N, CA, C and O atoms as a MOPAC input file, in Angstrom:
PM7 MOZYME 1SCF
protein

 N      0.72700 1    -1.01000 1     0.37100 1
 C     -0.17700 1     0.03400 1     0.03000 1
 C      0.87700 1     1.32300 1     0.05300 1
 O      1.78800 1     1.32900 1     0.88100 1
 N      0.74700 1     2.17200 1    -0.68400 1
 C      1.32100 1     3.28600 1    -0.73900 1
 C      0.38600 1     4.44300 1     0.23900 1
 O     -0.53900 1     4.02600 1     0.93700 1
 N      0.86600 1     6.41000 1     0.18200 1
 C     -0.21800 1     6.57200 1     0.45200 1
 C     -0.13100 1     7.35700 1    -0.58100 1
 O      0.81900 1     7.73000 1    -1.27000 1
 N     -1.41200 1     7.58700 1    -0.60000 1
 C     -2.26200 1     8.67300 1    -1.61300 1
 C     -2.22700 1    10.06500 1    -1.17500 1
 O     -1.87300 1    10.48200 1    -0.07200 1
 N     -2.64700 1    10.73600 1    -2.19500 1
 C     -2.91000 1    12.48500 1    -2.25600 1
 C     -3.86100 1    13.05700 1    -2.82100 1
 O     -4.37100 1    14.17500 1    -2.74000 1
 N     -4.01900 1    12.24400 1    -3.34700 1
 C     -5.48300 1    12.54500 1    -4.45600 1
 C     -5.63500 1    11.44400 1    -5.52500 1
 O     -4.75000 1    10.60600 1    -5.70200 1
 N     -6.91900 1    11.47100 1    -6.31500 1
 C     -7.59100 1    10.46000 1    -7.43900 1
 C     -8.48200 1    11.60200 1    -8.41900 1
 O     -9.49000 1    12.28400 1    -8.23100 1
 N     -8.13500 1    11.53000 1    -8.83100 1
 C     -8.85900 1    12.68600 1   -10.58000 1
 C     -9.45700 1    11.59100 1   -11.35100 1
 O     -9.12400 1    10.44100 1   -11.06200 1
 N    -10.26200 1    11.79200 1   -12.25600 1
 C    -10.69600 1    11.31700 1   -13.22800 1
 C    -11.68100 1    12.14600 1   -14.17100 1
 O    -11.95200 1    13.32600 1   -13.94900 1
 N    -12.33300 1    11.21500 1   -15.54300 1
 C    -12.81200 1    12.22900 1   -16.96300 1
 C    -13.44300 1    11.51200 1   -17.51800 1
 O    -13.03200 1    10.43400 1   -17.94800 1
 N    -14.93400 1    12.07200 1   -17.67300 1
 C    -15.45600 1    11.36000 1   -18.63300 1
 C    -14.94900 1    11.67500 1   -20.52700 1
 O    -14.38100 1    12.61100 1   -21.09000 1
 N    -15.32400 1    10.79900 1   -20.83800 1
 C    -15.67900 1    11.11500 1   -22.38200 1
 C    -17.04000 1    11.10800 1   -23.04600 1
 O    -17.06400 1    11.68100 1   -24.13500 1
 N    -18.08800 1    10.62400 1   -22.65500 1
 C    -19.38900 1    11.18800 1   -22.42800 1
 C    -20.24700 1    11.23500 1   -21.32900 1
 O    -20.23900 1    10.19000 1   -20.67900 1
 N    -21.03000 1    12.16800 1   -20.88800 1
 C    -21.67100 1    12.35300 1   -19.72800 1
 C    -22.97200 1    11.48400 1   -19.54200 1
 O    -23.67600 1    12.04400 1   -18.70300 1
 N    -23.56900 1    10.30700 1   -20.01500 1
 C    -24.85000 1    10.45000 1   -20.10700 1
 C    -24.53900 1     8.65900 1   -19.66800 1
 O    -25.45200 1     7.83400 1   -19.69900 1
 N    -23.51100 1     8.40500 1   -19.38800 1
 C    -23.20100 1     6.73800 1   -18.72400 1
 C    -23.19600 1     6.60200 1   -17.41400 1
 O    -23.37800 1     5.53200 1   -16.83400 1
 N    -23.04100 1     7.40000 1   -17.01900 1
 C    -23.09900 1     6.94600 1   -15.38200 1
 C    -24.35500 1     7.53100 1   -14.11500 1
 O    -24.46800 1     8.70600 1   -13.76400 1
 N    -25.39200 1     6.09200 1   -13.47500 1
 C    -26.01100 1     7.06900 1   -12.70700 1
 C    -25.34500 1     7.70800 1   -11.29400 1
 O    -25.65500 1     8.55200 1   -10.45200 1
 N    -24.43600 1     6.94400 1   -11.51600 1
 C    -23.71900 1     6.91900 1    -9.78200 1
 C    -22.31200 1     6.02700 1    -9.61100 1
 O    -22.12400 1     4.81300 1    -9.70100 1
 N    -21.51000 1     7.00700 1    -9.36200 1
 C    -20.38800 1     6.63200 1    -9.16400 1
 C    -19.31500 1     6.54400 1    -7.75000 1
 O    -18.97600 1     7.50700 1    -7.06300 1
 N    -18.87800 1     4.99500 1    -7.54200 1
 C    -18.16100 1     5.42700 1    -5.99300 1
 C    -16.70100 1     5.28300 1    -6.14800 1
 O    -16.05700 1     4.40400 1    -6.72000 1
 N    -16.36100 1     6.22800 1    -5.57800 1
 C    -14.74300 1     5.83200 1    -5.29600 1
 C    -14.75300 1     5.08700 1    -4.07400 1
 O    -15.53400 1     5.28300 1    -3.14300 1
 N    -13.36000 1     3.75700 1    -4.14500 1
 C    -13.12900 1     2.78700 1    -3.25500 1
 C    -11.95200 1     2.68000 1    -3.23500 1
 O    -11.36200 1     2.23300 1    -4.21800 1
 N    -11.39600 1     3.00600 1    -2.27900 1
 C     -9.37200 1     2.31600 1    -2.37400 1
 C     -9.65600 1     1.53600 1    -1.12700 1
 O    -10.56100 1     1.58200 1    -0.29400 1
 N     -8.24700 1     0.57700 1    -1.32400 1
 C     -8.08600 1    -0.81100 1    -0.68000 1
 C     -6.95500 1    -0.86600 1    -0.58900 1
 O     -6.25200 1    -0.73800 1    -1.59200 1
 N     -6.36600 1    -1.10000 1     0.79100 1
 C     -5.02200 1    -1.68100 1     0.74300 1
 C     -4.46500 1    -3.40700 1     0.52100 1
 O     -3.38300 1    -3.99300 1     0.55800 1
 N     -6.34000 1    -3.87900 1     0.20500 1
 C     -5.55700 1    -5.17800 1     0.40600 1
 C     -6.73200 1    -6.11900 1    -1.18000 1
 O     -6.78500 1    -7.26400 1    -1.62800 1
 N     -7.23500 1    -5.18400 1    -1.40300 1
 C     -8.29400 1    -5.92200 1    -2.57000 1
 C     -9.29400 1    -6.63200 1    -1.76400 1
 O     -9.48000 1    -7.75300 1    -2.23500 1
 N     -9.82700 1    -6.45600 1    -0.98500 1
 C    -10.39100 1    -7.33500 1     0.14300 1
 C    -11.67000 1    -5.83600 1     0.95500 1
 O    -12.85600 1    -5.50600 1     0.96200 1
 N    -10.63900 1    -5.51700 1     1.37500 1
 C    -10.92800 1    -4.37100 1     2.63900 1
 C    -11.22200 1    -2.93800 1     1.78600 1
 O    -10.16500 1    -2.39900 1     1.45700 1
 N    -12.58300 1    -2.12100 1     1.30700 1
 C    -12.44800 1    -1.35900 1     0.46800 1
 C    -13.45600 1    -0.09000 1     1.44700 1
 O    -14.48000 1    -0.57100 1     1.93200 1
 N    -13.19000 1     1.55900 1     1.76000 1
 C    -13.28200 1     1.81200 1     2.13000 1
 C    -13.90100 1     3.06600 1     1.21700 1
 O    -13.12700 1     3.43100 1     0.33100 1
 N    -15.22400 1     3.81600 1     1.29000 1
 C    -15.89100 1     4.68500 1     0.26800 1
 C    -15.09800 1     5.98000 1     0.39500 1
 O    -15.00500 1     6.46800 1     1.52200 1
 N    -14.39700 1     6.71300 1    -0.84300 1
 C    -14.48000 1     7.95400 1    -0.78400 1
 C    -15.20900 1     9.19500 1    -0.66500 1
 O    -15.20400 1    10.04600 1     0.22600 1
 N    -15.71900 1     9.12800 1    -1.55300 1
 C    -16.87900 1    10.04200 1    -2.67000 1
 C    -17.93100 1     8.93000 1    -3.11900 1
 O    -17.75700 1     7.71400 1    -3.04900 1
 N    -19.02700 1     9.57900 1    -3.58200 1
 C    -20.44300 1     9.43600 1    -3.80300 1
 C    -20.23600 1    10.56700 1    -5.09800 1
 O    -19.76000 1    11.66600 1    -4.81700 1
 N    -20.63100 1    10.23700 1    -6.59300 1
 C    -20.65400 1    11.56600 1    -8.20300 1
 C    -21.89100 1    10.73700 1    -8.44700 1
 O    -22.01600 1     9.51900 1    -8.32100 1
 N    -22.74500 1    11.60000 1    -8.80600 1
 C    -23.69700 1    11.40200 1   -10.07700 1
 C    -23.63100 1    12.48300 1   -11.72600 1
 O    -23.70700 1    12.16800 1   -12.91300 1
 N    -23.41300 1    14.15600 1   -10.82800 1
 C    -23.58600 1    14.17400 1   -11.81900 1
 C    -22.43700 1    14.15900 1   -12.55000 1
 O    -21.29100 1    14.17300 1   -12.10200 1
 N    -22.84800 1    14.12300 1   -13.91500 1
 C    -21.40000 1    13.94600 1   -15.19800 1
 C    -20.89700 1    15.48000 1   -16.01600 1
 O    -21.88300 1    16.13100 1   -16.36000 1
 N    -20.00500 1    15.91900 1   -16.25100 1
 C    -19.39300 1    16.46200 1   -17.61100 1
 C    -18.63200 1    15.40700 1   -18.02000 1
 O    -17.89500 1    14.52900 1   -17.57000 1
 N    -19.18800 1    15.91400 1   -19.27100 1
 C    -17.43200 1    14.88600 1   -20.20000 1
 C    -16.60700 1    16.37200 1   -20.54700 1
 O    -16.99800 1    17.48700 1   -20.88900 1
 N    -15.47200 1    15.86600 1   -20.31400 1
 C    -14.37600 1    16.26200 1   -20.68500 1
 C    -13.82500 1    16.85600 1   -19.54100 1
 O    -12.71800 1    17.33200 1   -19.79200 1
 N    -14.29600 1    17.05500 1   -18.01300 1
 C    -14.36800 1    17.62200 1   -17.35200 1
 C    -13.80700 1    16.85100 1   -15.75300 1
 O    -14.52500 1    16.14000 1   -15.05100 1
 N    -12.11800 1    17.28800 1   -15.40300 1
 C    -11.59800 1    16.56800 1   -14.22700 1
 C    -12.30500 1    16.74300 1   -12.91500 1
 O    -12.39500 1    17.76800 1   -12.23900 1
 N    -12.73500 1    15.67600 1   -12.70900 1
 C    -13.00800 1    15.64700 1   -11.01700 1
 C    -12.20300 1    14.98100 1   -10.52400 1
 O    -11.54700 1    14.07700 1   -11.04100 1
 N    -12.18400 1    15.35800 1    -9.51000 1
 C    -11.06200 1    14.54800 1    -8.10400 1
 C    -11.64800 1    14.88100 1    -7.01900 1
 O    -12.63000 1    15.56200 1    -6.72700 1
 N    -10.42700 1    13.93600 1    -6.15000 1
 C    -11.09600 1    13.76400 1    -4.61400 1
 C     -9.67500 1    13.54100 1    -3.73700 1
 O     -9.08000 1    12.46400 1    -3.77000 1
 N     -9.10000 1    14.94900 1    -2.77400 1
 C     -8.08200 1    14.64500 1    -2.60300 1
 C     -8.53500 1    13.58300 1    -1.03100 1
 O     -9.63600 1    13.35100 1    -0.53200 1
 N     -7.37000 1    13.21500 1    -0.69400 1
 C     -7.14600 1    12.18000 1     0.37700 1
 C     -5.39100 1    12.07700 1     1.23500 1
 O     -4.35400 1    12.73400 1     1.13600 1
 N     -5.79500 1    10.98200 1     1.98500 1
 C     -4.79400 1    10.68200 1     2.99300 1
 C     -4.93300 1     9.25300 1     2.95700 1
 O     -4.64300 1     8.99500 1     4.12600 1
 N     -5.15100 1     8.27500 1     2.47700 1
 C     -5.26600 1     7.34700 1     2.11100 1
 C     -4.53800 1     6.04500 1     2.07100 1
 O     -4.01400 1     5.92300 1     0.96400 1
 N     -4.24500 1     4.76800 1     3.04300 1
 C     -3.28000 1     4.32000 1     2.52400 1
 C     -4.30200 1     3.17200 1     1.99200 1
 O     -5.30400 1     2.62500 1     2.45200 1
 N     -3.36900 1     3.06300 1     0.51200 1
 C     -3.68200 1     1.44800 1    -0.32800 1
 C     -3.39500 1     1.31300 1    -1.42600 1
 O     -3.02800 1     2.31400 1    -2.04200 1
 N     -3.45300 1    -0.01600 1    -2.11900 1
 C     -2.81400 1    -0.43100 1    -3.16900 1
 C     -4.16100 1    -0.70500 1    -4.44300 1
 O     -4.09900 1    -1.19500 1    -5.57000 1
 N     -5.03400 1    -0.27700 1    -3.84600 1
 C     -5.96800 1    -0.37000 1    -4.92600 1
 C     -6.78100 1     0.27600 1    -5.47000 1
 O     -7.76700 1    -0.36100 1    -5.09800 1
 N     -7.29600 1     1.29900 1    -6.26000 1
 C     -8.57900 1     2.19700 1    -6.59300 1
 C     -9.37200 1     1.56300 1    -7.92300 1
 O     -8.93600 1     1.28100 1    -9.03900 1
 N    -10.67000 1     1.45600 1    -7.37000 1
 C    -11.93000 1     1.02400 1    -8.08900 1
 C    -13.06100 1     2.38900 1    -8.01200 1
 O    -13.24400 1     3.19600 1    -7.10000 1
 N    -13.81800 1     2.24300 1    -9.57900 1
 C    -14.27800 1     3.45800 1    -9.45200 1
 C    -15.88500 1     2.23600 1    -9.67700 1
 O    -15.86600 1     1.45500 1   -10.62800 1
 N    -17.08500 1     2.25200 1    -8.73200 1
 C    -17.80900 1     1.25000 1    -9.29500 1
 C    -18.80500 1     2.58000 1    -8.99000 1
 O    -18.86700 1     3.55900 1    -8.24500 1
 N    -20.01700 1     1.50400 1   -10.80200 1
 C    -20.91800 1     2.73800 1   -11.00700 1
 C    -21.68100 1     1.92200 1   -10.83100 1
 O    -21.35100 1     0.73900 1   -10.90200 1
 N    -23.04900 1     2.34300 1   -10.52200 1
 C    -24.44300 1     1.65100 1    -9.54600 1
 C    -25.66300 1     2.56300 1   -10.87800 1
 O    -25.97000 1     3.73300 1   -11.10800 1
 N    -26.06500 1     1.05100 1   -11.52000 1
 C    -26.90000 1     1.24300 1   -12.78900 1
 C    -28.30800 1     1.22100 1   -12.01600 1
 O    -28.99100 1     0.20000 1   -12.09400 1
 N    -28.65800 1     2.07900 1   -11.43600 1
 C    -30.59600 1     2.40100 1   -11.13200 1
 C    -31.31200 1     2.94800 1   -12.20500 1
 O    -32.53100 1     3.05700 1   -12.07100 1
 N    -30.70900 1     3.36000 1   -13.38300 1
 C    -31.77900 1     3.77800 1   -14.50400 1
 C    -31.70900 1     2.46200 1   -15.70200 1
 O    -32.36700 1     2.71700 1   -16.71100 1
 N    -31.11000 1     1.31900 1   -15.70500 1
 C    -31.51600 1     0.31500 1   -16.52800 1
 C    -30.55800 1     0.86100 1   -17.71300 1
 O    -30.75600 1     0.42600 1   -18.84800 1
 N    -29.29300 1     2.01100 1   -17.43300 1
 C    -28.52000 1     1.91500 1   -18.60100 1
 C    -27.99400 1     1.29300 1   -19.55000 1
 O    -27.63100 1     0.31600 1   -18.89500 1
 N    -27.51400 1     0.98000 1   -21.02400 1
 C    -26.96100 1    -0.27400 1   -21.58100 1
 C    -25.77200 1    -0.62100 1   -21.34800 1
 O    -25.36300 1    -1.75400 1   -21.09700 1
 N    -24.76200 1     1.05200 1   -21.48100 1
 C    -23.84900 1     0.82100 1   -20.68300 1
 C    -23.32100 1     2.01500 1   -20.20600 1
 O    -23.55400 1     3.18500 1   -20.51000 1
 N    -22.28700 1     1.31500 1   -19.10300 1
 C    -22.48500 1     2.50300 1   -17.91200 1
 C    -20.41800 1     3.10700 1   -17.78800 1
 O    -19.46100 1     2.43500 1   -18.17200 1
 N    -20.38900 1     3.97000 1   -17.38900 1
 C    -18.83800 1     4.32600 1   -17.78600 1
 C    -18.55100 1     5.79700 1   -18.09400 1
 O    -18.86900 1     6.87800 1   -17.59900 1
 N    -17.83000 1     5.38200 1   -19.09700 1
 C    -17.20300 1     6.39600 1   -20.46300 1
 C    -16.61000 1     6.92500 1   -19.53200 1
 O    -17.11300 1     7.99400 1   -19.18600 1
 N    -15.59700 1     6.55800 1   -18.89300 1
 C    -14.66300 1     7.21300 1   -18.22100 1
 C    -13.75300 1     7.10500 1   -19.21700 1
 O    -13.69000 1     6.15100 1   -19.99200 1
 N    -12.83500 1     8.33400 1   -19.22300 1
 C    -11.76000 1     8.84800 1   -20.30500 1
 C    -10.58300 1     8.25400 1   -19.13000 1
 O    -10.60400 1     7.10400 1   -18.69000 1
 N     -9.84400 1     9.02500 1   -18.84800 1
 C     -8.63800 1     8.40500 1   -17.90500 1
 C     -8.84800 1     8.58700 1   -16.52700 1
 O     -9.86100 1     9.20500 1   -16.20000 1
 N     -8.25800 1     8.26200 1   -15.85000 1
 C     -8.06100 1     7.73100 1   -14.35000 1
 C     -6.20500 1     8.25900 1   -13.74000 1
 O     -5.09100 1     7.83600 1   -14.04900 1
 N     -6.65300 1     9.28100 1   -12.83500 1
 C     -4.72600 1     9.51200 1   -12.57100 1
 C     -4.85500 1     9.51500 1   -10.77300 1
 O     -5.84900 1     9.72900 1   -10.08000 1
 N     -3.82700 1     9.27800 1   -10.47900 1
 C     -3.56300 1     8.26900 1    -8.62500 1
 C     -2.37700 1     8.77800 1    -8.93800 1
 O     -1.42300 1     8.60900 1    -9.69800 1
 N     -3.07000 1     9.97100 1    -7.44500 1
 C     -1.19100 1    10.37000 1    -6.78900 1
 C     -0.86400 1     9.77300 1    -5.13800 1
 O      0.24000 1     9.95100 1    -4.62400 1

């Protein structure tokens, strides 16, 4: 696990996300949720500052409206 200072992400399209949960884990088994987001804007960087110790980072997409495609993540950066 490494000390993190922040995570940021951007989407290529804005219509592929009902809700996204940003989570981190030191071992891939125990996950800590950092933030939940819902309103997306394509091409706009979003981010979250953190002091978490983590080896793994994941974006979990919830499909509450039954969309056929989820995510549309263009890029993710972890510091």
